[in-house]
N, C-alpha and C positions, 0 to 999 in steps of 0.2 A: 519754168522747167522742173521736170519730176526729179526727186533726188537720186534714183536710179540712174537717168540718164546724165546727171551731172557727176556722178560717180564712174561711170563709164567715160566721159570725156576727161576725167581727171586721171585716169589710169593711162589713157591712149598718149594724153600730153607727156606723163612720166615715161612711158615707154619710147615715145621720140626722143625727148631729152637724153634718156639712158643711153640710146642708141648713138647719138650726136656725140655724146660724151667718149664712147668707147671708140669711134670710128675718126675722131677729131684729128688723131696724128696724119692720116691719110687725107681726109676729107680736106683740111686746111692747107696741105702743102703745096698744092698747086697755086693757090692763091695768095699766102703770105710765108712769111720767114718760119720755119721749125724751130724750135730751142732744144738743144741737148745741153745739159749742165754737165759739169764734170766734179766729183765729189772726191773727199779723202779717204774717209773710212766706211766702207772699204774704197781704193780706188777705182772709179766707173764711171762710165758714159751713163746718162740717164734721159732717155730709154737705151738700152744698149742695142736696139735694133730698131728700125722704123722702114717705112715704104714712103717714097714720094713719087710726084709725077714729074717728067722731065721738065727745066726751066724752075723747079722749085730751088729755093735757098735753105741751107741748114745753118744755123748759128750757134756754135759750141761756146758756153760761157762757164769760165774757171770759178764755182763757187766755192772751192777749197781754199785751204790755206797753203797749199804747197804749188810748185809749178807742174804744170800740164801742158800737152800739146795734143796736135792731131794730126796724124801722118799715114799716107799710102804709099811713100817713099822705101823701095826695098832696101837702099843703102844704108837706112837708119834703123831697121828691125832688127830685132836678135833671131826672130825665127820668120823668115820668108813667107811661110805657109800661113802665118796670122794675118797677111796683106792680101788684097784683090783689087784690082782695076780691071773694069770691062776694056776689050780690045777697040781702041780709039780714044781712050782716054789719057789724060797725062796724070801722073801721080801728083798730090798735092801735100804740103805740109805748112802748117801754122805758125812753126817757131813755137820756141819755148813761151808759154803764156803765164804771166804773174797773178797772182790771186786778183779777182776782179775784171780779168780781161776777157774780151770776146775776138772771136774770129768766125769769118763766115765763107761759105763755098755754094756757089750755084751749079747745080747737075745738070748739065747739057747730054751727057752720052749714059743712054738706058743699059742699067745692068747692074751688078751687085759690086759694092764698094765695101771693103773690110780695111779698118785702120786701127792704129794703135796710140797708146800714149807711151812715147818712149821711155820717160823714166819708170812706168809702171807696168811695162807690157809684163814682166816677169810675174806681177800680180794678178795678171789678167784681165787688166783695162784694154779689151779689145770692143770695137763697136761695127757695126754695120747699117749701110744704107743701101736699100734695092731701090733704085730708079726704074719706073715704070714709062712707056711712052704715054 
């Protein structure tokens, strides 16, 4: 194989791998669990926004050293406008999660879900999952 052809193949392979890495939260969402970590400094969900297909499971992992949670329950939020649940979906709540704990939820209703961490909502710890069909 000529050196120029080999270089072209290497570049094509690298582009394909980069595309897969960039799109992996979407591409993998329908086939396996998507992980969202919860951090302390600053308090945040990582990634803060993601898109998954209906039927995907999202698992939140508390990688921080303080309590965190995940809720769409309007009775628990400081600002109701920080939350969103599509029509036909019920609110969810993980309860307080100590460091190292995980909680997962399988999304069955398409739409936009906005959720907060109750102790850190005022610090801007707000996340979003968009569920497609």
